[in-house]
C-alpha positions as CSV (number, residue, x, y, z in Angstrom):
1,M,0.0,0.0,0.0
2,I,1.0,3.6,-0.7
3,L,-0.3,6.6,1.1
4,I,0.3,10.0,-0.5
5,K,-0.2,12.8,2.1
6,G,-1.1,16.3,1.4
7,C,-0.8,16.4,-2.3
8,K,-2.7,18.6,-4.8
9,A,-4.9,16.0,-6.7
10,V,-5.8,17.2,-10.2
11,D,-8.6,15.4,-12.0
12,P,-8.7,16.5,-15.7
13,K,-12.1,14.8,-16.3
14,T,-13.8,17.2,-13.9
15,G,-11.2,20.0,-14.1
16,T,-10.9,20.0,-10.3
17,E,-8.0,20.5,-8.0
18,K,-8.0,19.5,-4.3
19,I,-5.5,19.2,-1.5
20,G,-5.7,15.9,0.4
21,D,-4.5,12.3,0.9
22,V,-4.7,9.4,-1.5
23,L,-4.5,5.8,-0.5
24,I,-3.4,3.2,-3.1
25,K,-4.1,-0.5,-2.4
26,D,-4.2,-3.6,-4.6
27,G,-3.3,-1.6,-7.6
28,K,-6.3,0.7,-7.3
29,I,-7.1,4.2,-5.9
30,A,-8.6,3.0,-2.7
31,K,-9.5,6.3,-1.0
32,M,-9.3,10.0,-1.7
33,R,-9.9,12.1,1.4
34,D,-9.1,15.4,3.0
35,R,-7.1,13.4,5.6
36,I,-6.4,9.7,5.9
37,E,-5.1,8.5,9.3
38,V,-2.6,5.7,9.0
39,S,-4.1,4.0,12.0
40,L,-7.5,3.8,10.3
41,I,-6.4,2.5,6.9
42,G,-8.8,-0.2,5.7
43,G,-11.6,1.0,8.0
44,E,-14.8,2.8,7.4
45,N,-16.7,5.5,9.3
46,G,-13.6,6.4,11.3
47,K,-13.1,2.9,12.7
48,P,-10.1,0.7,12.3
49,G,-10.3,-1.9,9.5
50,E,-8.7,-5.1,8.4
51,D,-5.4,-3.3,7.6
52,A,-5.2,-1.4,10.8
53,G,-2.2,-2.2,13.0
54,R,0.0,-3.1,10.1
55,K,3.7,-2.7,10.7
56,P,5.1,0.6,9.3
57,E,7.1,-1.2,6.7
58,D,3.9,-2.5,5.1
59,L,2.8,0.9,4.2
60,Q,4.9,3.4,2.2
61,V,4.0,7.0,3.0
62,I,4.9,9.7,0.4
63,H,4.9,13.2,1.7
64,G,3.1,15.0,-1.1
65,A,3.0,18.6,0.3
66,G,3.8,20.9,-2.6
67,L,3.4,18.2,-5.1
68,T,0.8,17.6,-7.8
69,L,-0.9,14.2,-8.3
70,A,-2.5,13.5,-11.6
71,P,-3.5,10.6,-13.8
72,G,-0.4,8.9,-15.4
73,L,0.4,10.6,-18.7
74,I,-0.6,8.8,-21.9
75,D,1.5,9.3,-25.1
76,V,-0.3,8.3,-28.3
77,H,2.7,8.8,-30.5
78,V,6.1,7.2,-29.7
79,H,8.8,5.4,-31.7
80,F,10.5,2.6,-29.7
81,R,12.3,1.2,-32.8
82,D,11.6,-2.3,-31.7
83,P,11.8,-4.7,-33.6
84,G,14.6,-4.0,-36.0
85,L,16.2,-0.7,-35.1
86,T,17.1,-1.2,-31.5
87,Y,20.5,0.6,-31.8
88,K,18.3,3.7,-31.6
89,E,15.9,2.6,-28.9
90,D,14.2,-0.6,-27.7
91,I,11.0,-1.2,-25.8
92,Q,12.7,-1.4,-22.4
93,T,14.7,1.8,-22.8
94,G,11.8,3.6,-24.4
95,A,9.6,2.6,-21.5
96,A,12.3,3.8,-19.0
97,A,12.3,7.2,-20.7
98,A,8.5,7.2,-20.5
99,K,8.5,6.3,-16.8
100,K,11.0,9.1,-16.1
101,G,8.7,11.5,-17.9
102,G,5.6,10.5,-15.9
103,Y,4.0,8.3,-18.5
104,T,2.1,5.1,-17.6
105,M,0.9,4.3,-21.1
106,V,2.3,4.8,-24.6
107,I,1.1,3.9,-28.1
108,T,3.9,2.7,-30.3
109,M,4.1,3.5,-34.0
110,A,4.1,0.9,-36.7
111,N,7.3,1.9,-38.6
112,T,9.5,-0.8,-37.2
113,K,11.5,-3.4,-39.1
114,P,9.5,-5.5,-39.9
115,A,6.6,-3.1,-39.8
116,A,3.8,-3.8,-37.3
117,D,1.6,-5.1,-40.1
118,S,1.2,-8.7,-38.8
119,P,-0.4,-10.2,-35.7
120,E,3.0,-11.7,-34.9
121,T,4.8,-8.3,-34.7
122,V,1.8,-6.8,-32.7
123,K,2.0,-9.7,-30.2
124,Y,5.8,-9.3,-29.9
125,I,5.4,-5.6,-28.9
126,L,2.7,-6.4,-26.4
127,E,4.8,-9.2,-24.8
128,E,7.9,-7.0,-24.5
129,G,5.8,-4.2,-23.2
130,K,4.5,-6.4,-20.4
131,K,8.1,-6.5,-19.0
132,T,8.4,-2.8,-18.6
133,G,6.1,-2.0,-15.7
134,I,3.9,0.3,-17.8
135,H,1.3,-0.1,-20.5
136,V,3.0,-0.4,-24.0
137,L,0.3,-0.7,-26.6
138,P,1.0,-1.0,-30.4
139,A,-0.7,0.8,-33.2
140,A,-0.6,-1.4,-36.3
141,A,0.1,-0.4,-39.8
142,V,-2.7,0.8,-42.1
143,T,-1.0,-0.6,-45.2
144,V,1.1,-3.7,-45.8
145,G,4.8,-2.9,-45.4
146,L,3.9,0.8,-45.0
147,K,3.9,1.0,-48.8
148,G,0.5,2.7,-49.1
149,Q,-0.8,0.2,-51.7
150,E,-2.7,-2.6,-49.9
151,L,-4.6,-2.4,-46.6
152,T,-3.6,-4.7,-43.8
153,D,-6.0,-7.1,-42.2
154,M,-7.2,-4.7,-39.6
155,K,-9.6,-7.1,-37.9
156,A,-6.8,-9.7,-37.4
157,L,-4.5,-7.0,-36.1
158,A,-7.1,-5.7,-33.7
159,E,-7.7,-9.3,-32.5
160,A,-3.9,-9.6,-31.9
161,G,-4.0,-6.5,-29.6
162,A,-3.5,-3.5,-31.8
163,V,-5.3,-0.4,-30.4
164,G,-5.3,1.7,-33.6
165,F,-3.8,2.1,-37.0
166,T,-1.1,4.3,-38.5
167,D,1.5,4.5,-41.2
168,D,3.2,7.3,-39.3
169,G,6.3,8.6,-41.0
170,I,4.7,8.0,-44.4
171,P,1.7,9.9,-45.7
172,L,-1.0,7.9,-47.5
173,M,-1.4,9.4,-51.0
174,N,-4.2,7.2,-52.4
175,G,-7.5,8.9,-51.3
176,Q,-9.6,5.9,-52.2
177,L,-7.4,3.7,-50.0
178,V,-7.7,6.2,-47.2
179,M,-11.5,6.1,-47.4
180,E,-11.5,2.3,-47.3
181,A,-9.2,2.3,-44.3
182,M,-11.5,4.8,-42.5
183,E,-14.5,2.6,-43.3
184,Q,-12.9,-0.5,-41.9
185,A,-11.5,1.3,-38.8
186,A,-14.9,2.8,-38.2
187,G,-16.5,-0.6,-38.3
188,L,-14.0,-1.7,-35.7
189,D,-14.5,1.4,-33.6
190,M,-10.8,2.1,-33.6
191,P,-8.9,5.3,-34.4
192,L,-6.6,6.0,-37.4
193,S,-3.7,8.4,-37.0
194,F,-2.3,10.2,-40.1
195,H,1.0,11.7,-41.0
196,E,0.0,14.6,-43.2
197,E,2.8,15.7,-45.6
198,D,2.4,15.5,-49.4
199,P,5.8,14.8,-50.8
200,A,4.9,16.5,-54.1
201,F,5.4,19.9,-52.4
202,I,8.6,19.0,-50.5
203,R,12.2,19.2,-51.8
204,N,14.0,18.8,-48.4
205,N,12.0,17.5,-45.5
206,G,12.5,18.4,-41.9
207,I,12.9,22.2,-42.5
208,N,10.2,24.7,-43.0
209,H,10.1,26.4,-46.4
210,G,10.5,30.0,-45.4
211,A,13.0,32.6,-44.3
212,V,15.4,30.2,-42.5
213,S,15.4,27.7,-45.4
214,E,16.2,30.5,-47.8
215,K,19.0,31.7,-45.6
216,L,20.4,28.1,-45.6
217,G,19.8,27.7,-49.4
218,I,17.4,24.8,-48.8
219,Y,13.9,24.8,-50.3
220,G,12.4,22.8,-47.4
221,S,8.9,21.7,-46.7
222,P,6.1,24.3,-47.1
223,A,2.9,24.3,-45.0
224,V,0.8,23.5,-48.0
225,A,2.2,20.0,-47.9
226,E,0.5,19.5,-44.6
227,D,-2.6,21.6,-45.2
228,S,-3.6,19.8,-48.4
229,L,-3.7,16.4,-46.8
230,V,-5.3,17.6,-43.6
231,A,-8.1,19.1,-45.6
232,R,-8.6,15.9,-47.6
233,D,-8.6,13.6,-44.6
234,C,-10.9,15.8,-42.5
235,M,-13.4,15.6,-45.3
236,I,-13.1,11.9,-45.8
237,A,-13.5,11.5,-42.0
238,L,-16.6,13.6,-42.1
239,H,-18.1,11.3,-44.8
240,T,-17.1,8.0,-43.2
241,G,-17.6,8.8,-39.5
242,A,-14.2,7.4,-38.7
243,A,-12.2,8.7,-35.7
244,V,-9.2,10.3,-37.2
245,N,-6.2,11.7,-35.4
246,I,-4.1,14.4,-37.2
247,Q,-0.6,13.7,-36.0
248,H,1.9,16.4,-34.9
249,I,0.0,19.3,-36.4
250,S,2.3,22.2,-37.2
251,S,0.5,24.7,-39.4
252,A,-1.9,27.5,-38.6
253,K,-4.0,26.7,-41.6
254,S,-4.2,23.0,-40.6
255,V,-5.5,24.1,-37.1
256,A,-8.2,26.2,-38.9
257,I,-9.1,23.2,-41.1
258,V,-9.5,20.9,-38.1
259,R,-11.5,23.5,-36.2
260,A,-13.9,23.8,-39.2
261,A,-14.1,20.0,-39.6
262,K,-15.1,19.6,-35.9
263,K,-17.8,22.2,-36.3
264,M,-19.2,20.2,-39.3
265,G,-19.4,17.1,-37.1
266,A,-16.3,15.2,-38.1
267,D,-14.8,12.9,-35.5
268,V,-11.4,14.5,-36.0
269,W,-8.8,14.8,-33.3
270,A,-5.5,16.6,-33.4
271,E,-2.2,16.2,-31.5
272,V,0.6,18.7,-31.1
273,T,4.1,18.1,-29.9
274,P,5.9,20.1,-27.2
275,H,8.6,21.1,-29.7
276,H,6.0,22.5,-32.1
277,F,4.4,24.7,-29.4
278,T,7.8,25.8,-28.0
279,L,10.1,26.4,-31.0
280,T,10.0,28.0,-34.4
281,E,12.0,27.5,-37.6
282,D,14.7,29.8,-36.1
283,A,15.8,26.9,-33.9
284,V,17.3,25.2,-36.9
285,L,19.9,28.0,-37.0
286,E,20.8,27.4,-33.4
287,Y,20.5,23.6,-33.0
288,G,21.0,22.3,-36.5
289,T,19.8,18.7,-37.0
290,L,18.6,18.6,-33.4
291,A,15.8,20.9,-34.6
292,K,15.0,18.9,-37.7
293,M,11.7,17.0,-37.7
294,N,8.7,16.1,-39.9
295,P,6.6,18.1,-40.1
296,P,9.1,20.9,-39.5
297,L,9.1,23.7,-37.0
298,R,7.4,26.6,-38.6
299,T,6.8,30.4,-37.9
300,E,5.9,32.2,-34.8
301,A,2.4,32.8,-36.2
302,D,2.1,29.0,-36.6
303,R,3.3,28.4,-33.1
304,R,0.8,30.9,-31.7
305,A,-2.0,29.2,-33.7
306,L,-1.1,25.9,-32.1
307,I,-1.4,27.3,-28.6
308,E,-4.7,28.9,-29.5
309,G,-5.8,25.5,-30.8
310,L,-4.9,23.9,-27.5
311,K,-6.8,26.6,-25.6
312,D,-10.0,26.4,-27.6
313,G,-10.1,22.6,-27.8
314,T,-9.3,22.3,-31.5
315,I,-6.1,20.4,-30.6
316,D,-7.1,17.7,-28.2
317,I,-3.8,16.0,-27.4
318,I,-0.2,16.7,-26.5
319,A,2.0,13.9,-27.9
320,T,5.7,13.6,-28.0
321,D,6.5,11.9,-31.3
322,H,9.4,10.5,-29.4
323,A,11.8,9.7,-32.2
324,P,15.3,8.5,-31.1
325,H,18.2,8.5,-33.4
326,S,21.9,7.7,-32.9
327,A,24.4,10.5,-32.4
328,E,26.2,9.5,-35.6
329,E,23.0,9.8,-37.6
330,K,22.2,13.3,-36.3
331,A,25.8,14.4,-36.9
332,K,25.3,14.1,-40.6
333,P,24.7,17.3,-42.7
334,L,21.4,19.0,-42.3
335,T,19.9,17.7,-45.5
336,E,21.1,14.1,-44.8
337,A,20.4,13.6,-41.1
338,P,17.1,11.9,-40.1
339,S,14.2,13.9,-38.8
340,G,12.9,13.6,-35.3
341,I,13.8,14.3,-31.7
342,T,13.3,12.5,-28.4
343,G,10.6,13.9,-26.1
344,L,9.3,11.6,-23.4
345,E,11.5,13.0,-20.6
346,T,10.9,16.7,-21.3
347,A,7.2,16.8,-22.4
348,L,5.6,17.5,-19.1
349,A,8.1,20.1,-18.1
350,L,7.8,21.9,-21.5
351,G,4.0,21.9,-21.0
352,I,4.3,23.4,-17.5
353,T,7.0,25.9,-18.6
354,E,5.6,27.0,-21.9
355,L,1.8,26.7,-21.3
356,V,1.0,26.7,-17.5
357,R,3.5,29.2,-16.2
358,T,2.7,31.5,-19.0
359,G,-1.0,31.4,-18.3
360,E,-2.1,29.7,-21.5
361,L,-3.5,26.6,-19.8
362,T,-4.3,25.6,-16.3
363,I,-2.6,22.5,-14.9
364,A,-5.9,20.6,-15.1
365,Q,-6.2,21.6,-18.8
366,L,-2.6,20.4,-19.4
367,M,-3.5,17.1,-17.8
368,E,-6.6,16.8,-20.0
369,K,-4.3,17.1,-23.1
370,M,-1.7,14.7,-21.7
371,S,-3.9,12.0,-20.1
372,F,-7.7,12.3,-20.3
373,N,-8.1,13.1,-24.0
374,P,-5.5,10.5,-25.1
375,A,-7.4,7.9,-23.1
376,C,-10.7,9.0,-24.7
377,L,-9.3,8.7,-28.3
378,Y,-8.4,5.1,-27.6
379,H,-11.5,4.2,-25.5
380,L,-9.4,3.5,-22.4
381,E,-10.7,3.5,-18.9
382,K,-7.9,5.8,-17.8
383,G,-7.1,9.5,-17.4
384,W,-8.9,10.5,-14.3
385,L,-8.7,10.3,-10.5
386,T,-11.6,8.2,-9.1
387,E,-11.8,5.8,-6.2
388,G,-11.8,2.2,-7.5
389,E,-9.9,3.0,-10.7
390,D,-6.4,1.8,-11.6
391,A,-3.7,3.5,-9.7
392,D,-1.8,4.8,-12.8
393,L,-0.5,8.1,-11.5
394,V,2.2,10.7,-11.7
395,L,3.4,12.9,-8.8
396,F,5.4,15.9,-9.8
397,D,6.6,19.3,-8.5
398,E,5.3,22.0,-10.7
399,N,7.8,24.6,-9.4
400,E,11.0,22.6,-9.3
401,E,13.5,23.9,-11.8
402,W,15.8,21.4,-13.5
403,T,18.0,20.9,-16.5
404,P,17.6,18.0,-18.9
405,G,20.7,16.1,-19.8
406,D,20.8,12.7,-18.0
407,Y,18.5,10.6,-20.2
408,A,17.0,7.1,-19.7
409,S,16.5,6.8,-23.4
410,K,19.3,5.4,-25.5
411,A,19.2,8.6,-27.5
412,A,19.8,12.3,-26.7
413,N,18.7,13.9,-30.0
414,T,16.9,16.9,-28.5
415,P,17.4,20.6,-28.6
416,F,16.2,20.9,-25.0
417,T,19.4,19.6,-23.3
418,G,20.6,22.3,-21.0
419,W,17.4,24.3,-20.9
420,K,16.0,25.5,-17.6
421,L,12.6,23.9,-17.2
422,Y,10.0,23.8,-14.5
423,G,8.1,20.7,-13.5
424,K,10.0,17.7,-12.2
425,V,8.5,14.2,-12.0
426,K,9.0,12.7,-8.6
427,Y,7.1,9.4,-8.8
428,T,5.5,7.5,-11.6
429,I,3.1,4.8,-10.3
430,C,1.5,2.2,-12.6
431,G,-0.9,-0.4,-11.3
432,G,-0.2,0.7,-7.8
433,E,3.5,0.0,-8.1
434,I,6.2,2.7,-8.1
435,V,7.9,2.3,-11.4
436,Y,10.0,5.5,-11.2
437,E,11.3,7.6,-8.3
438,D,13.4,10.7,-8.7
439,K,16.4,10.3,-6.5
440,S,18.4,13.2,-8.0
441,N,18.0,15.2,-4.7
442,A,18.5,12.3,-2.4
443,D,21.0,12.7,0.4
């Protein structure tokens, strides 16, 4: 059993915050009260119960004064590179990074080698995930081999344990195939997630086509590459009724398109990464390949539009797009290095630093974007604080300043190393078990 004393419990489902004690027992949130006396644990109506009189070592007490307790974070967009590319990351190290970042559940992308387009690969990811202490759930591929030509057997993949479908990293260019995929996914009541970048408009990916790319003599990737596919897929989603997640949205016009599609009744969701709401294309000049990602960092106007989308509910989810690469790969020239950055260990702090402390979102709204809404997209009974529910929790200090640099991930390809951030994860609890504890300030 674990008793957390005097924490600020934040429930994103109700938008409420309350100071009090929380008791965790048998993997569940057993009690949430203003005050829970150790001597009365297990009892009712103020009387000792079956657990009263336990030895102190049977109960771990965490002093939560000054700390915030929230549902464990859920990331709907991670690359753990396993199977096939484990020199970058594997399921164990990816999960270690997730735990350090406060995540109790992650959805892995399908662009592994082999791709997660078969029941066997889906089952492998699930089995490896069970060894991590958190929930690692695979999204399966939409098309065979991620080639965009033939749909996978979605029903078989769902039966194997896939929770959704995506060819993330590769846009689907055949509109008719996209419609068929949406119809099948809608029949299974499962979400599809789309990487929206039309390669016809892109000469060099990973860098916005604009002032910075011109300065570098690189054409880059214009926003129209994203906007055009977002518009197409929002309309197909409207016609099919499918739940569609627009991944790592980066363009102001794409935000406006999603907003309009929602008003028309489309079941369209959108996710944004911390790097897209924090940085602009200027970061490429300072950080080089560490600021190269697909879609690219865009203008300050785009960044502000992303934040406004978070505030008005157009953008439902904050996802990391955790994309580890080796140092050797990122050391290549700008036009040759792979796109993507790591993000699991800095996401919460960037949310607090860039959104909460600046007054853009409340802490409850941030948790809605990082736990409750992700759970809703995938129909998961997670993402809120309620007695009797699974004790998947994160306990963090909103005000603690820290500097990223000591990573649990195999990779360190992030521009945020050395930044001063606020919001430090102190404990990550999954299924009632402490799976991560910050010991950086231990005596």
